[in-house]
N, C-alpha and C positions, 0 to 999 in steps of 0.2 A: 725951783725949776725942775723940769722933767729931764731925767737923764737920757742920754742918747740911746742907751740900751733899752729903756722903757719905750722910747719912740719907735725904735726898730721892732720891738715886740708888738707894739700897737699897730704899726704899718703892716707887719707880717700877719698879724691876726686879722686885720681888715681885708688884706689880699686873700688870706685863707678863707675868710667868711664869704667874700665875694665869689671866690672859686667854688666853694661849697654850694653857694646859692645857684651858680651856673650849673653845677653838676646835678643838684637836686631838680632844678628846672628842666634840664635835659632828660633826666631820669623820669620825671613825671610826664613830660611830653612823649617820651618813648613808650611809657606804660599806657598812655591814652591811645597812641597809634596802634600798639599791639592789642589793646583792648578792643578797638574798633575792628581790627582784622579778625580777632578771636570771635567777636560777635557775629561777623559775617560768616565765619566758618561754622559756628553753632547754628545759625539760621539755615545754612546750606545743608547741614547734617539733619536738621529737623525736617526740611523739605524732602530730602532723600528718604528719611525714615517714613514719612507720611506716604510717599509714593510707593515704598516697599510694602507698607501695610495695605494700601489700596490695591496693589498688584496681587498680594497674597489673598485678599478678600475676593478679588475678581477670579483668581484661579480656583478658589474654593467654590465660588458661585457657579463657575463653568462646570466643575466636577459634580456638583450637587444637582445641576439641572440637565444633565445629559439625557435622562429619560424624558423629561418634559419637552426639551427641544426636539428630540427624536419624534415624539408623538405629534408635536405641532408641524414638523416637517412632513410627516406622513399625510397631512391634510392638503398638501400642495403637490402639484406635478413638478418634478425637478429637472427632467431631461426629456429628450425625444423618446427614449425607451419607456419612461413613465407614461408618456402620452399614449403610446401603443398599448401598454398594459391597461391603462384606463379604458381605452376603446374596447379592448378585449373583455374587460370586466363588465362593461355595460352590455355588450353582446351576450355574454354569459347570463347576466341577470334577465335579459329579455327572453332568452331560450328557456330558462328555468320557470319563467312566468307564463310561457306559452304565447308570447307576443312576437309577431313578425316585426323585425327591426331592419331598417336600412339606414346606414350612416351616410350622410351627405355633407360634403365640403368641410371637413375639419380644417381649421386654420388658426394661426396664432394672431391675436389682436391685442392692442394696447388701449386701456381705458384709464384715464387719470394716472398715468405713469405706472400702471400695474399690467403685467402681461397675463393674458388668458388664452386657453385653448377653447375656441368657440366651435361647437359641433352642432349640426342640425341632424335630427333624426326624424324619419318617417315611421310611424308605428301603425300596426294593424292588429286587431283582435276584437274580442267582445268588449262592451262598454266597461264592464268590471275589470277586465284585464288591462285595458288601456289606461283607465283612471288609476288603477293600482300601480301601474308602472310609472306613470307621471308622478304620483306621490312618492314612489321609491326614488325617482330622480331628484325630487326636492330634498330628500334626506340622505343622499349618499355621503359617505364619510370624507368629503373633500370640501374645500372652500369653493363653493360654486353658487350659481344663480341661474334659475330658469328665466330666460329673457323673452321667450315667446312660446305660447301654446295655442294651437288651433285644433279644435276637435270637430270632426265631421262624421255624420252618420252615412254609411255607404249602403247598408241594408238593415233589415230587422235585427240581425245578429252581428253584423260587421261594422266596426267603427275604425276610423283612421284619425291619427293626430300627427301634426307637425310640431316638433318641439326643438327649441334652440336652448342650449345650455352653455354657459361660460364657466370654465374651471380654472382657478388661479394657478399660475405657474410661478414657482419660486425664482426670483430675479436677482438674488445676491449670492455671493460665494462666501460661505462661512470660513473664517480664518482660524478658528480654534478647533 
């Protein structure tokens, strides 16, 4: 027969084994919960690092493209003073080319969500001068479009033209 001492040791061993099983089960469960939390934290760190890398790349791109953005911005009118400068520039070009120029009705218009300064000009000069000035208007260093050109002969040497030009106005505020 089994002695009482052996039974006690067997029962204590069984209880200890069950206790150890519970402790191991709890430890494994806690490790799994902590592992899930750690995985979430690792994923959050990875997202944060990728955002930091993207931000750094964006900052570098902004710094590298300052010249290009400045050049592109120069092709647009940005403000009321730019509009006045543009009108003065065209008048100066006309004067240099010997063309009589009258500015008629400059106004801001919107076409397909883009703002433009629309200006009508009445030109007068020789055929060569008027044609040359119209060609000059077609190639001014602005985002622009001639929307109307009407050429008339007033005499053997005098020609007149009515020209409408739309010049793009920058409609956003740069944040960087």
